[in-house]
BAVOMI-384684 format. One record per atom (N, C-alpha, C): residue number from 1; z, x, y. Coordinates in nm, 4 decimals. Layout:
N
<atom pos="NUM" pz="Z" px="X" py="Y"/>
...
! end
This chain:
63
<atom pos="1" pz="0.0000" px="0.0855" py="-0.1192"/>
<atom pos="1" pz="0.0000" px="0.0000" py="0.0000"/>
<atom pos="1" pz="0.0000" px="0.0893" py="0.1245"/>
<atom pos="2" pz="-0.0818" px="0.0536" py="0.2189"/>
<atom pos="2" pz="-0.0856" px="0.1224" py="0.3475"/>
<atom pos="2" pz="0.0221" px="0.0601" py="0.4359"/>
<atom pos="3" pz="0.1354" px="0.1281" py="0.4469"/>
<atom pos="3" pz="0.2514" px="0.0718" py="0.5167"/>
<atom pos="3" pz="0.2251" px="0.0454" py="0.6646"/>
<atom pos="4" pz="0.1508" px="0.1311" py="0.7305"/>
<atom pos="4" pz="0.1220" px="0.1101" py="0.8727"/>
<atom pos="4" pz="0.0365" px="-0.0148" py="0.8918"/>
<atom pos="5" pz="-0.0642" px="-0.0308" py="0.8086"/>
<atom pos="5" pz="-0.1503" px="-0.1496" py="0.8155"/>
<atom pos="5" pz="-0.0681" px="-0.2756" py="0.7876"/>
<atom pos="6" pz="0.0195" px="-0.2686" py="0.6878"/>
<atom pos="6" pz="0.1073" px="-0.3810" py="0.6539"/>
<atom pos="6" pz="0.1958" px="-0.4179" py="0.7726"/>
<atom pos="7" pz="0.2599" px="-0.3190" py="0.8335"/>
<atom pos="7" pz="0.3493" px="-0.3455" py="0.9466"/>
<atom pos="7" pz="0.2756" px="-0.4057" py="1.0656"/>
<atom pos="8" pz="0.1556" px="-0.3570" py="1.0951"/>
<atom pos="8" pz="0.0770" px="-0.4125" py="1.2048"/>
<atom pos="8" pz="0.0378" px="-0.5568" py="1.1765"/>
<atom pos="9" pz="-0.0022" px="-0.5837" py="1.0536"/>
<atom pos="9" pz="-0.0402" px="-0.7191" py="1.0151"/>
<atom pos="9" pz="0.0804" px="-0.8127" py="1.0213"/>
<atom pos="10" pz="0.1948" px="-0.7637" py="0.9761"/>
<atom pos="10" pz="0.3187" px="-0.8418" py="0.9796"/>
<atom pos="10" pz="0.3562" px="-0.8751" py="1.1236"/>
<atom pos="11" pz="0.3528" px="-0.7766" py="1.2120"/>
<atom pos="11" pz="0.3862" px="-0.8004" py="1.3530"/>
<atom pos="11" pz="0.2906" px="-0.9004" py="1.4173"/>
<atom pos="12" pz="0.1634" px="-0.8907" py="1.3848"/>
<atom pos="12" pz="0.0640" px="-0.9840" py="1.4391"/>
<atom pos="12" pz="0.0954" px="-1.1267" py="1.3938"/>
<atom pos="13" pz="0.1260" px="-1.1436" py="1.2663"/>
<atom pos="13" pz="0.1598" px="-1.2756" py="1.2140"/>
<atom pos="13" pz="0.2856" px="-1.3305" py="1.2806"/>
<atom pos="14" pz="0.3905" px="-1.2507" py="1.2891"/>
<atom pos="14" pz="0.5161" px="-1.2961" py="1.3483"/>
<atom pos="14" pz="0.5006" px="-1.3293" py="1.4965"/>
<atom pos="15" pz="0.4159" px="-1.2537" py="1.5666"/>
<atom pos="15" pz="0.3890" px="-1.2839" py="1.7072"/>
<atom pos="15" pz="0.3195" px="-1.4191" py="1.7188"/>
<atom pos="16" pz="0.2219" px="-1.4436" py="1.6319"/>
<atom pos="16" pz="0.1506" px="-1.5718" py="1.6312"/>
<atom pos="16" pz="0.2475" px="-1.6863" py="1.6037"/>
<atom pos="17" pz="0.3357" px="-1.6690" py="1.5075"/>
<atom pos="17" pz="0.4352" px="-1.7719" py="1.4759"/>
<atom pos="17" pz="0.5241" px="-1.7979" py="1.5966"/>
<atom pos="18" pz="0.5730" px="-1.6938" py="1.6594"/>
<atom pos="18" pz="0.6625" px="-1.7086" py="1.7737"/>
<atom pos="18" pz="0.5962" px="-1.7761" py="1.8920"/>
<atom pos="19" pz="0.4775" px="-1.7316" py="1.9268"/>
<atom pos="19" pz="0.4078" px="-1.7857" py="2.0438"/>
<atom pos="19" pz="0.3683" px="-1.9314" py="2.0202"/>
<atom pos="20" pz="0.3084" px="-1.9607" py="1.9050"/>
<atom pos="20" pz="0.2654" px="-2.0985" py="1.8799"/>
<atom pos="20" pz="0.3848" px="-2.1915" py="1.8650"/>
<atom pos="21" pz="0.4919" px="-2.1444" py="1.8056"/>
<atom pos="21" pz="0.6122" px="-2.2274" py="1.7930"/>
<atom pos="21" pz="0.6715" px="-2.2583" py="1.9297"/>
<atom pos="22" pz="0.6763" px="-2.1589" py="2.0159"/>
<atom pos="22" pz="0.7282" px="-2.1802" py="2.1509"/>
<atom pos="22" pz="0.6447" px="-2.2842" py="2.2251"/>
<atom pos="23" pz="0.5135" px="-2.2746" py="2.2146"/>
<atom pos="23" pz="0.4251" px="-2.3715" py="2.2817"/>
<atom pos="23" pz="0.4485" px="-2.5126" py="2.2300"/>
<atom pos="24" pz="0.4638" px="-2.5275" py="2.0992"/>
<atom pos="24" pz="0.4871" px="-2.6592" py="2.0398"/>
<atom pos="24" pz="0.6208" px="-2.7181" py="2.0839"/>
<atom pos="25" pz="0.7237" px="-2.6356" py="2.0890"/>
<atom pos="25" pz="0.8560" px="-2.6833" py="2.1317"/>
<atom pos="25" pz="0.8527" px="-2.7212" py="2.2788"/>
<atom pos="26" pz="0.7903" px="-2.6387" py="2.3619"/>
<atom pos="26" pz="0.7800" px="-2.6702" py="2.5050"/>
<atom pos="26" pz="0.7037" px="-2.8006" py="2.5265"/>
<atom pos="27" pz="0.5954" px="-2.8224" py="2.4508"/>
<atom pos="27" pz="0.5175" px="-2.9458" py="2.4638"/>
<atom pos="27" pz="0.6012" px="-3.0665" py="2.4234"/>
<atom pos="28" pz="0.6770" px="-3.0553" py="2.3164"/>
<atom pos="28" pz="0.7635" px="-3.1642" py="2.2713"/>
<atom pos="28" pz="0.8663" px="-3.1997" py="2.3780"/>
<atom pos="29" pz="0.9308" px="-3.0985" py="2.4322"/>
<atom pos="29" pz="1.0335" px="-3.1204" py="2.5353"/>
<atom pos="29" pz="0.9717" px="-3.1865" py="2.6577"/>
<atom pos="30" pz="0.8559" px="-3.1392" py="2.6976"/>
<atom pos="30" pz="0.7871" px="-3.1951" py="2.8149"/>
<atom pos="30" pz="0.7428" px="-3.3397" py="2.7896"/>
<atom pos="31" pz="0.6770" px="-3.3652" py="2.6763"/>
<atom pos="31" pz="0.6240" px="-3.4984" py="2.6447"/>
<atom pos="31" pz="0.7336" px="-3.6035" py="2.6285"/>
<atom pos="32" pz="0.8466" px="-3.5615" py="2.5739"/>
<atom pos="32" pz="0.9557" px="-3.6568" py="2.5514"/>
<atom pos="32" pz="1.0535" px="-3.6623" py="2.6684"/>
<atom pos="33" pz="1.0327" px="-3.5772" py="2.7680"/>
<atom pos="33" pz="1.1204" px="-3.5756" py="2.8836"/>
<atom pos="33" pz="1.2626" px="-3.5342" py="2.8498"/>
<atom pos="34" pz="1.2778" px="-3.4462" py="2.7536"/>
<atom pos="34" pz="1.4110" px="-3.4007" py="2.7133"/>
<atom pos="34" pz="1.4654" px="-3.3052" py="2.8184"/>
<atom pos="35" pz="1.5866" px="-3.3327" py="2.8657"/>
<atom pos="35" pz="1.6433" px="-3.2496" py="2.9723"/>
<atom pos="35" pz="1.7851" px="-3.2033" py="2.9444"/>
<atom pos="36" pz="1.8469" px="-3.2566" py="2.8421"/>
<atom pos="36" pz="1.9845" px="-3.2159" py="2.8133"/>
<atom pos="36" pz="2.0104" px="-3.2246" py="2.6640"/>
<atom pos="37" pz="2.1227" px="-3.1696" py="2.6243"/>
<atom pos="37" pz="2.1591" px="-3.1707" py="2.4836"/>
<atom pos="37" pz="2.1000" px="-3.0522" py="2.4105"/>
<atom pos="38" pz="2.0898" px="-3.0681" py="2.2802"/>
<atom pos="38" pz="2.0379" px="-2.9599" py="2.1964"/>
<atom pos="38" pz="1.9283" px="-3.0142" py="2.1064"/>
<atom pos="39" pz="1.8293" px="-2.9324" py="2.0845"/>
<atom pos="39" pz="1.7193" px="-2.9662" py="1.9955"/>
<atom pos="39" pz="1.7398" px="-2.8887" py="1.8659"/>
<atom pos="40" pz="1.7621" px="-2.9619" py="1.7565"/>
<atom pos="40" pz="1.7781" px="-2.8962" py="1.6270"/>
<atom pos="40" pz="1.6399" px="-2.8650" py="1.5721"/>
<atom pos="41" pz="1.6210" px="-2.7425" py="1.5303"/>
<atom pos="41" pz="1.4907" px="-2.6983" py="1.4802"/>
<atom pos="41" pz="1.5061" px="-2.6307" py="1.3441"/>
<atom pos="42" pz="1.3958" px="-2.6321" py="1.2696"/>
<atom pos="42" pz="1.3942" px="-2.5681" py="1.1375"/>
<atom pos="42" pz="1.2550" px="-2.5098" py="1.1156"/>
<atom pos="43" pz="1.2513" px="-2.3897" py="1.0641"/>
<atom pos="43" pz="1.1264" px="-2.3258" py="1.0253"/>
<atom pos="43" pz="1.1342" px="-2.2983" py="0.8761"/>
<atom pos="44" pz="1.0289" px="-2.3361" py="0.8047"/>
<atom pos="44" pz="1.0218" px="-2.3109" py="0.6609"/>
<atom pos="44" pz="0.9051" px="-2.2164" py="0.6365"/>
<atom pos="45" pz="0.9346" px="-2.1026" py="0.5765"/>
<atom pos="45" pz="0.8334" px="-2.0020" py="0.5471"/>
<atom pos="45" pz="0.8041" px="-2.0039" py="0.3979"/>
<atom pos="46" pz="0.6786" px="-2.0271" py="0.3647"/>
<atom pos="46" pz="0.6346" px="-2.0237" py="0.2257"/>
<atom pos="46" pz="0.5123" px="-1.9347" py="0.2157"/>
<atom pos="47" pz="0.4776" px="-1.8984" py="0.0947"/>
<atom pos="47" pz="0.3588" px="-1.8183" py="0.0707"/>
<atom pos="47" pz="0.2924" px="-1.8682" py="-0.0575"/>
<atom pos="48" pz="0.1640" px="-1.8962" py="-0.0478"/>
<atom pos="48" pz="0.0910" px="-1.9461" py="-0.1645"/>
<atom pos="48" pz="0.1054" px="-1.8513" py="-0.2827"/>
<atom pos="49" pz="0.1151" px="-1.9101" py="-0.3989"/>
<atom pos="49" pz="0.1210" px="-1.8368" py="-0.5260"/>
<atom pos="49" pz="0.2425" px="-1.7459" py="-0.5393"/>
<atom pos="50" pz="0.3500" px="-1.7762" py="-0.4623"/>
<atom pos="50" pz="0.4759" px="-1.7030" py="-0.4770"/>
<atom pos="50" pz="0.5895" px="-1.8047" py="-0.4730"/>
<atom pos="51" pz="0.7100" px="-1.7587" py="-0.4991"/>
<atom pos="51" pz="0.8261" px="-1.8476" py="-0.4907"/>
<atom pos="51" pz="0.8989" px="-1.8326" py="-0.3571"/>
<atom pos="52" pz="0.8319" px="-1.7732" py="-0.2578"/>
<atom pos="52" pz="0.8934" px="-1.7577" py="-0.1264"/>
<atom pos="52" pz="0.9190" px="-1.8940" py="-0.0638"/>
<atom pos="53" pz="1.0422" px="-1.9172" py="-0.0264"/>
<atom pos="53" pz="1.0824" px="-2.0398" py="0.0426"/>
<atom pos="53" pz="1.2038" px="-2.0042" py="0.1278"/>
<atom pos="54" pz="1.1769" px="-1.9617" py="0.2506"/>
<atom pos="54" pz="1.2815" px="-1.9140" py="0.3414"/>
<atom pos="54" pz="1.2967" px="-2.0138" py="0.4555"/>
<atom pos="55" pz="1.4199" px="-2.0588" py="0.4787"/>
<atom pos="55" pz="1.4463" px="-2.1591" py="0.5808"/>
<atom pos="55" pz="1.5338" px="-2.0983" py="0.6894"/>
<atom pos="56" pz="1.4927" px="-2.1180" py="0.8148"/>
<atom pos="56" pz="1.5715" px="-2.0754" py="0.9301"/>
<atom pos="56" pz="1.5985" px="-2.2004" py="1.0123"/>
<atom pos="57" pz="1.7255" px="-2.2279" py="1.0383"/>
<atom pos="57" pz="1.7628" px="-2.3436" py="1.1189"/>
<atom pos="57" pz="1.8391" px="-2.2975" py="1.2416"/>
<atom pos="58" pz="1.8263" px="-2.3742" py="1.3491"/>
<atom pos="58" pz="1.8967" px="-2.3391" py="1.4700"/>
<atom pos="58" pz="1.8952" px="-2.4527" py="1.5689"/>
<atom pos="59" pz="1.9533" px="-2.4263" py="1.6843"/>
<atom pos="59" pz="1.9564" px="-2.5236" py="1.7931"/>
<atom pos="59" pz="1.9090" px="-2.4564" py="1.9205"/>
<atom pos="60" pz="1.8346" px="-2.5332" py="2.0001"/>
<atom pos="60" pz="1.7882" px="-2.4855" py="2.1295"/>
<atom pos="60" pz="1.8570" px="-2.5684" py="2.2349"/>
<atom pos="61" pz="1.9315" px="-2.5039" py="2.3226"/>
<atom pos="61" pz="2.0036" px="-2.5729" py="2.4300"/>
<atom pos="61" pz="1.9039" px="-2.6137" py="2.5365"/>
<atom pos="62" pz="1.8990" px="-2.7422" py="2.5670"/>
<atom pos="62" pz="1.8015" px="-2.7947" py="2.6623"/>
<atom pos="62" pz="1.8514" px="-2.7973" py="2.8066"/>
<atom pos="63" pz="1.9726" px="-2.7616" py="2.8271"/>
<atom pos="63" pz="2.0170" px="-2.7618" py="2.9665"/>
<atom pos="63" pz="2.1586" px="-2.7254" py="2.9764"/>
! end
């Protein structure tokens, strides 16, 4: 395995996940007019043809 190529590809994927997720959350908050409280969020990471199933849960403070 070419570790440098792997790391670059991994960073590119994680950046895409972060940026697109942020845009989706911002759009939801804007469209629903959410201004206070907390938004509970969950990300589920899977990979085809593997048993990967990683869940990250958290809260985003809206104000």
